[in-house]
TIVEX-927207 format. One record per residue: residue in one letter; x, y, z of N, C-alpha, C in turn. Coordinates in steps of 0.2 Angstrom, whole numbers, padded with zeros to 4 digits, always signed. Example, Ala and Ser with C-alpha at 12.3 -4.5 7.8 and 13.67 -1.06 7.14 Angstrom:
# residues 2
A+0066-0028+0039+0062-0022+0039+0066-0016+0039S+0064-0011+0035+0068-0005+0036+0064+0000+0039
END
This chain:
# residues 283
M+0004-0006+0000+0000+0000+0000+0004+0006+0000K+0003+0011-0005+0007+0017-0005+0004+0022-0001L+0004+0022+0005+0000+0027+0010+0005+0032+0012G+0004+0038+0010+0007+0044+0012+0003+0048+0016V+0005+0055+0017+0001+0059+0022+0002+0066+0020L-0003+0070+0021-0002+0078+0020+0004+0080+0025A+0008+0083+0022+0014+0085+0025+0013+0090+0031H+0008+0094+0030+0007+0099+0035+0002+0096+0041T+0001+0090+0041-0002+0086+0046+0002+0087+0053F+0009+0087+0052+0014+0088+0057+0016+0095+0058G+0012+0100+0056+0014+0107+0057+0018+0110+0052K+0019+0116+0052+0023+0120+0048+0030+0121+0051R+0035+0117+0048+0041+0117+0051+0047+0118+0046P+0053+0118+0048+0059+0118+0043+0059+0112+0039T+0061+0112+0033+0060+0106+0028+0064+0100+0031A+0070+0101+0033+0073+0095+0036+0070+0091+0042D+0067+0096+0046+0064+0093+0052+0057+0090+0050L+0054+0093+0046+0047+0090+0044+0048+0083+0040A+0053+0083+0036+0054+0077+0032+0056+0071+0037Q+0060+0073+0042+0062+0068+0047+0056+0065+0051I+0052+0070+0053+0046+0068+0058+0042+0064+0054I+0041+0065+0047+0036+0061+0043+0039+0054+0042A+0046+0054+0041+0049+0047+0040+0048+0044+0047D+0050+0047+0053+0050+0044+0059+0043+0041+0061N+0038+0044+0058+0030+0042+0059+0029+0036+0054G+0034+0034+0050+0032+0028+0046+0029+0030+0039F+0029+0036+0037+0026+0037+0030+0032+0038+0025N+0031+0035+0019+0036+0035+0014+0034+0040+0008S+0029+0044+0009+0027+0048+0004+0023+0054+0007V+0022+0060+0003+0018+0065+0006+0014+0069+0000Q+0009+0072+0002+0006+0078-0002+0009+0084+0001L+0013+0088-0003+0016+0094+0000+0013+0100-0002A+0010+0104+0002+0008+0111+0001+0013+0115+0004L+0017+0118-0001+0023+0122+0001+0022+0127+0007A+0017+0131+0005+0015+0137+0010+0013+0135+0016K+0010+0129+0017+0007+0126+0023+0012+0123+0027A+0017+0120+0024+0021+0115+0027+0028+0117+0029L+0031+0121+0025+0038+0123+0025+0039+0130+0028S+0042+0131+0034+0043+0137+0038+0049+0141+0035D+0054+0137+0032+0061+0140+0030+0061+0141+0023M+0056+0140+0019+0057+0141+0012+0051+0146+0009D+0053+0151+0006+0048+0156+0004+0045+0154-0003S+0039+0151-0003+0036+0149-0010+0032+0154-0013A+0032+0160-0011+0028+0165-0015+0029+0165-0022N+0024+0168-0026+0024+0167-0033+0031+0170-0036G+0034+0167-0040+0040+0169-0043+0046+0166-0040K+0045+0163-0034+0051+0161-0030+0054+0154-0032L+0050+0151-0035+0052+0143-0036+0057+0143-0042S+0061+0138-0042+0066+0137-0046+0068+0130-0047P+0072+0127-0051+0074+0120-0051+0078+0119-0045G+0082+0124-0043+0086+0123-0037+0082+0123-0030F+0077+0127-0030+0072+0127-0024+0069+0120-0024A+0067+0118-0029+0063+0111-0029+0068+0106-0028N+0074+0106-0031+0079+0101-0029+0081+0100-0022E+0081+0106-0019+0083+0106-0012+0078+0103-0007V+0071+0105-0009+0066+0102-0005+0065+0094-0006G+0066+0093-0013+0065+0086-0014+0070+0081-0011E+0077+0084-0011+0082+0080-0009+0081+0079-0001Q+0079+0084+0002+0078+0084+0010+0073+0078+0011F+0068+0077+0007+0063+0072+0009+0066+0065+0006A+0069+0065+0000+0071+0059-0003+0076+0056+0002S+0081+0060+0004+0086+0057+0008+0084+0054+0015R+0078+0055+0017+0075+0052+0022+0070+0046+0020G+0070+0045+0014+0065+0039+0011+0058+0041+0010V+0057+0048+0009+0050+0050+0009+0050+0054+0001K+0045+0051-0003+0044+0053-0009+0038+0059-0009I+0039+0064-0013+0034+0069-0014+0030+0067-0019A+0024+0064-0017+0019+0061-0022+0015+0066-0026V+0014+0071-0023+0009+0077-0026+0011+0083-0022L+0011+0089-0026+0011+0095-0024+0004+0098-0023G+0002+0100-0017-0004+0103-0015-0004+0110-0017C-0008+0113-0022-0008+0120-0023-0015+0122-0024Y-0018+0123-0018-0026+0123-0018-0028+0131-0019I-0030+0132-0025-0032+0139-0027-0039+0139-0028N-0042+0145-0030-0049+0146-0031-0049+0147-0039P-0050+0142-0043-0050+0143-0050-0056+0147-0053I-0061+0148-0049-0067+0152-0051-0067+0159-0047D-0062+0161-0044-0062+0168-0040-0065+0173-0045P-0071+0176-0042-0074+0182-0046-0069+0187-0048D-0064+0189-0043-0059+0194-0044-0054+0192-0050P-0054+0194-0056-0049+0192-0061-0042+0193-0059V-0041+0198-0055-0034+0199-0052-0031+0194-0047S-0036+0192-0043-0034+0187-0038-0034+0180-0042R-0038+0179-0046-0038+0173-0050-0032+0172-0054R-0030+0177-0057-0023+0177-0061-0017+0175-0057V-0017+0178-0050-0012+0177-0046-0012+0169-0044D-0018+0166-0043-0019+0159-0042-0017+0155-0047I-0019+0157-0054-0017+0153-0059-0010+0153-0060N-0007+0158-0060+0000+0159-0060+0004+0155-0056R+0002+0155-0049+0004+0151-0044+0004+0143-0046F-0001+0141-0048-0003+0134-0050+0002+0132-0056K+0002+0136-0061+0007+0135-0067+0014+0135-0065E+0016+0139-0060+0023+0138-0058+0025+0132-0054H+0019+0129-0050+0020+0123-0047+0021+0117-0053L+0017+0117-0058+0017+0113-0063+0024+0113-0066R+0027+0119-0067+0033+0120-0070+0039+0116-0067Y+0039+0116-0061+0044+0114-0057+0043+0107-0053A+0037+0104-0055+0035+0098-0051+0040+0092-0052R+0043+0091-0058+0047+0086-0058+0054+0087-0055D+0055+0093-0054+0061+0095-0050+0060+0093-0042F+0054+0093-0040+0053+0091-0034+0053+0083-0033G+0053+0080-0039+0053+0073-0039+0046+0070-0040C+0041+0074-0042+0034+0072-0043+0031+0074-0050S+0025+0072-0051+0022+0074-0058+0015+0076-0057M+0013+0078-0051+0006+0080-0050+0005+0086-0046V+0001+0091-0048-0001+0096-0044-0008+0096-0043A-0011+0097-0037-0018+0096-0035-0021+0102-0033T-0028+0103-0035-0032+0108-0032-0039+0106-0032E-0044+0109-0028-0051+0109-0029-0053+0114-0033T-0060+0116-0033-0062+0119-0039-0067+0125-0037G-0067+0127-0031-0071+0133-0028-0078+0131-0027E-0081+0135-0023-0088+0134-0020-0093+0135-0026R-0098+0130-0026-0103+0130-0031-0107+0136-0031T-0108+0140-0026-0112+0146-0025-0108+0152-0026T-0102+0152-0029-0098+0158-0030-0102+0163-0034Y-0105+0162-0039-0109+0167-0043-0116+0167-0042K-0119+0165-0036-0126+0165-0035-0129+0171-0034D-0125+0176-0032-0128+0183-0031-0128+0187-0038S-0122+0186-0042-0122+0189-0048-0125+0186-0053H-0126+0180-0053-0130+0176-0058-0135+0171-0055P-0140+0174-0052-0145+0169-0048-0148+0163-0052D-0149+0164-0058-0152+0159-0062-0147+0154-0066T-0141+0157-0067-0137+0153-0071-0130+0152-0067Y-0130+0152-0060-0123+0152-0057-0119+0146-0058D-0123+0140-0059-0119+0134-0060-0115+0135-0067E-0119+0137-0072-0115+0137-0078-0110+0143-0079K-0111+0148-0075-0106+0153-0075-0100+0150-0071S-0101+0147-0066-0095+0144-0062-0091+0139-0067W-0095+0135-0071-0093+0130-0075-0088+0134-0081S-0091+0139-0083-0088+0143-0089-0081+0146-0086V-0081+0149-0080-0074+0151-0078-0070+0145-0076L-0072+0140-0073-0068+0135-0072-0065+0132-0078K-0069+0131-0083-0066+0128-0089-0061+0132-0092D-0062+0139-0092-0056+0143-0095-0050+0143-0091T-0050+0142-0084-0045+0142-0080-0041+0135-0081L-0045+0130-0081-0042+0123-0082-0039+0122-0089E-0042+0125-0094-0039+0124-0101-0032+0127-0100E-0031+0133-0097-0025+0136-0097-0020+0132-0093I-0022+0130-0087-0018+0125-0083-0016+0119-0086T-0021+0116-0090-0019+0110-0093-0014+0110-0099E-0015+0116-0102-0010+0118-0108-0003+0118-0104E-0002+0121-0098+0004+0122-0095+0007+0115-0093A+0002+0110-0090+0004+0104-0088+0007+0100-0094E+0004+0101-0100+0006+0097-0106+0013+0099-0108K+0014+0106-0107+0021+0108-0109+0027+0105-0105W+0025+0103-0099+0030+0101-0094+0029+0093-0093G+0024+0090-0096+0024+0083-0095+0022+0081-0088V+0017+0084-0085+0015+0083-0079+0007+0083-0078H+0004+0082-0073-0003+0081-0072-0006+0087-0067A-0011+0089-0069-0015+0093-0065-0021+0089-0062A-0020+0088-0055-0025+0083-0052-0031+0087-0049I-0037+0086-0052-0043+0090-0050-0047+0086-0045E-0049+0089-0039-0053+0086-0034-0060+0088-0034P-0064+0084-0035-0072+0086-0035-0074+0085-0027V-0078+0090-0026-0081+0090-0019-0088+0092-0019A-0092+0089-0015-0099+0089-0015-0103+0096-0015T-0099+0101-0012-0102+0107-0012-0098+0112-0017H-0094+0109-0022-0090+0114-0026-0092+0114-0033T-0089+0117-0038-0091+0118-0045-0092+0111-0048L-0087+0106-0046-0087+0099-0048-0090+0096-0042H-0096+0094-0042-0099+0091-0036-0102+0084-0037T-0102+0081-0043-0104+0075-0045-0099+0072-0050H-0099+0065-0050-0095+0061-0055-0097+0063-0062E-0103+0065-0063-0105+0067-0070-0102+0073-0072H-0101+0078-0067-0097+0084-0069-0090+0082-0071M-0087+0077-0067-0080+0075-0069-0080+0073-0076T-0085+0068-0078-0085+0065-0084-0086+0071-0090R-0090+0076-0088-0091+0082-0093-0084+0085-0094L-0081+0086-0088-0075+0090-0088-0070+0087-0093F-0069+0080-0092-0064+0077-0096-0066+0076-0104E-0073+0076-0105-0075+0077-0112-0074+0084-0115E-0074+0089-0111-0074+0096-0114-0066+0098-0114I-0062+0095-0109-0055+0096-0110-0051+0089-0110P-0051+0086-0116-0049+0079-0117-0041+0079-0117S-0038+0080-0112-0031+0080-0111-0029+0074-0107S-0024+0070-0108-0021+0066-0104-0017+0068-0098N-0016+0075-0098-0013+0078-0093-0017+0081-0088L-0024+0080-0088-0029+0082-0083-0031+0076-0080G-0031+0075-0074-0033+0069-0070-0037+0071-0064M-0039+0066-0061-0044+0066-0055-0041+0064-0049L-0041+0069-0044-0039+0067-0037-0046+0065-0034F-0046+0058-0032-0053+0055-0030-0052+0055-0022D-0057+0058-0018-0058+0058-0011-0065+0056-0011P-0067+0049-0010-0074+0048-0009-0078+0051-0004C-0074+0053+0001-0078+0057+0007-0079+0064+0005N-0076+0067+0001-0077+0074-0002-0083+0073-0007L-0083+0068-0010-0089+0068-0016-0095+0064-0014I-0095+0061-0009-0101+0057-0006-0106+0062-0003K-0112+0062-0005-0118+0065-0002-0122+0061+0002Q-0126+0063+0006-0130+0059+0011-0135+0054+0007H-0137+0056+0001-0142+0051-0002-0138+0045-0004H-0131+0046-0005-0127+0040-0007-0126+0035-0002T-0128+0037+0004-0126+0032+0010-0131+0026+0009A-0137+0027+0006-0142+0022+0006-0139+0016+0001D-0135+0017-0003-0131+0012-0007-0125+0014-0009Q-0120+0014-0004-0114+0017-0005-0110+0013-0010G-0111+0006-0010-0107+0002-0014-0108+0004-0021A-0114+0005-0023-0116+0007-0030-0113+0013-0032F-0113+0018-0027-0109+0025-0028-0102+0024-0030L-0099+0020-0026-0091+0019-0026-0090+0015-0033R-0094+0010-0034-0092+0006-0040-0094+0010-0046E-0099+0015-0046-0100+0019-0052-0095+0024-0053V-0092+0027-0049-0087+0032-0049-0081+0028-0052M-0079+0023-0049-0073+0019-0051-0073+0017-0058E-0079+0013-0060-0080+0010-0066-0080+0016-0071K-0083+0021-0070-0083+0026-0076-0077+0031-0076L-0074+0032-0071-0068+0037-0071-0061+0034-0069Y-0060+0027-0068-0054+0025-0066-0048+0027-0070E-0049+0027-0077-0044+0029-0081-0041+0036-0080K-0045+0040-0077-0043+0047-0076-0041+0048-0069I-0042+0043-0064-0040+0044-0057-0033+0043-0057I-0029+0048-0053-0022+0048-0053-0019+0048-0046V-0024+0050-0041-0021+0050-0034-0027+0050-0030I-0026+0047-0024-0032+0046-0019-0031+0050-0013H-0036+0053-0009-0036+0055-0002-0040+0050+0002A-0037+0049+0008-0041+0044+0012-0042+0048+0019K-0049+0048+0021-0051+0050+0027-0057+0046+0029D-0062+0049+0033-0068+0046+0034-0073+0051+0033V-0080+0049+0034-0085+0053+0033-0091+0051+0037A-0095+0056+0040-0102+0053+0043-0106+0059+0042F-0113+0058+0044-0118+0064+0044-0121+0063+0051N-0122+0069+0054-0126+0070+0060-0133+0070+0059T-0137+0070+0065-0144+0069+0064-0147+0075+0060Q-0144+0081+0059-0147+0086+0055-0144+0085+0048G-0141+0080+0046-0138+0079+0039-0132+0083+0038E-0129+0085+0043-0123+0089+0041-0117+0084+0041K-0112+0085+0037-0107+0081+0035-0101+0083+0040Y-0097+0078+0042-0091+0079+0046-0086+0073+0044N-0080+0074+0047-0075+0069+0045-0072+0067+0051P-0074+0061+0054-0070+0058+0060-0064+0054+0057V-0060+0052+0062-0054+0048+0060-0056+0042+0056P-0051+0040+0051-0053+0033+0048-0054+0028+0052G-0060+0024+0050-0062+0019+0054-0068+0021+0059A-0069+0027+0060-0074+0030+0064-0081+0032+0061G-0080+0032+0054-0085+0035+0050-0089+0029+0046I-0092+0031+0041-0096+0026+0037-0093+0024+0030L-0087+0027+0028-0085+0025+0022-0083+0017+0022D-0085+0013+0017-0084+0006+0016-0077+0005+0014Y-0072+0006+0018-0065+0005+0016-0064-0002+0013P-0067-0008+0016-0065-0014+0012-0067-0014+0005L-0073-0011+0004-0075-0011-0004-0071-0005-0008F-0069+0000-0004-0065+0005-0008-0059+0002-0010F-0055-0001-0005-0049-0004-0006-0049-0009-0011E-0054-0013-0011-0055-0018-0016-0055-0015-0023L-0059-0010-0024-0059-0006-0030-0053-0004-0032L-0049-0001-0028-0043+0002-0029-0038-0003-0031K-0038-0009-0027-0033-0014-0029-0035-0017-0036T-0042-0017-0038-0044-0019-0045-0042-0014-0050Y-0044-0009-0049-0043-0003-0055-0037+0001-0055K-0035+0002-0049-0029+0007-0049-0023+0004-0043P-0021-0002-0045-0015-0004-0041-0010+0000-0040H-0007+0001-0034-0001+0005-0033-0002+0012-0033I-0008+0015-0034-0009+0022-0034-0007+0025-0027D-0005+0031-0028-0003+0035-0022-0009+0037-0018I-0009+0036-0011-0015+0037-0007-0012+0042-0001S-0015+0048+0000-0013+0052+0005-0018+0052+0011L-0016+0051+0017-0020+0052+0023-0022+0059+0024E-0028+0060+0026-0030+0067+0027-0035+0067+0032G-0037+0073+0035-0042+0073+0040-0040+0071+0047V-0034+0071+0048-0031+0068+0055-0026+0074+0057N-0025+0074+0064-0020+0078+0067-0013+0074+0068A-0008+0077+0070-0002+0073+0071-0003+0067+0076E-0007+0067+0081-0007+0062+0086-0011+0056+0083E-0016+0058+0078-0020+0053+0075-0017+0049+0069A-0013+0052+0066-0010+0050+0060-0007+0043+0060V-0003+0041+0065+0000+0034+0065-0005+0029+0066P-0010+0030+0071-0015+0024+0072-0020+0024+0066A-0021+0030+0063-0026+0030+0057-0023+0026+0052A-0016+0027+0051-0013+0024+0045-0012+0016+0047K-0011+0015+0053-0011+0008+0055-0018+0004+0053H-0023+0008+0055-0030+0005+0053-0031+0004+0046L-0029+0009+0042-0030+0008+0035-0026+0003+0031R-0019+0002+0034-0015-0003+0031-0018-0010+0033T-0021-0011+0039-0024-0017+0041-0030-0019+0037V-0034-0014+0035-0039-0016+0031-0037-0017+0024W-0032-0013+0021-0029-0015+0015-0026-0022+0014D-0023-0024+0019-0020-0030+0019-0025-0036+0019A-0031-0035+0022-0036-0040+0023-0040-0041+0017V-0040-0036+0012-0044-0036+0006-0040-0040+0001K-0044-0046-0002-0041-0050-0007-0045-0049-0013V-0041-0049-0019-0044-0047-0025-0041-0053-0030N-0046-0056-0033-0044-0061-0038-0044-0058-0045H-0038-0058-0048-0036-0055-0054-0037-0060-0060
END
């Protein structure tokens, strides 16, 4: 099982210290969000370079930790074109130097679904879609130049809030450099809990060719129907089925543990590895 962790789970620290703590806690890969994780490296727009990326990558690699994916969570549908341009430029800069960090993926979510509800009350979904498509077309073009992947994460309350939206995205931007970060807990809605297996199977069967990285946490709904994320194993996600599907459709895919704090990370990882090892798949 290729189970990593979000690097900033262990706080914002000097690069060498953070890499060592992650290794000491038994993780051999990370999703690295530079601004959230590294206290001694200024990753502001324009500051990245091959040397910067090599320095960070080598600090992790020398401790047996691979940078599986760069987290660069921007708002690709920001209504302010100036702010959106800053975000796009930041994401493109991450794409440009991703391979110098030792990875080939940069990940983001897609902005709140209701972003344009006030300005476009009757067409806010399509307005968000239009802005998102323009942004992702530009980002994807940059990814193609550098031979890396833009990993897009759908979320139940965001512009891309169903697997049908992901299918539409890949049809409208048919690039092999645009992929999906699949976090089932982010995409699942309460009505899916009635037949969670059907939901997980449908997403995997329809989109597995485009899924390039996984987030692992857990999910539950309170009596008011509000969603929250308990530690893995304490929620409702059918991890045995999810891991069976991953072993079947996406063997060896990178998985990043999410939704835990530093104290919870090791026991959560132990639980997930135990479930993973117990799942048998007939090939």
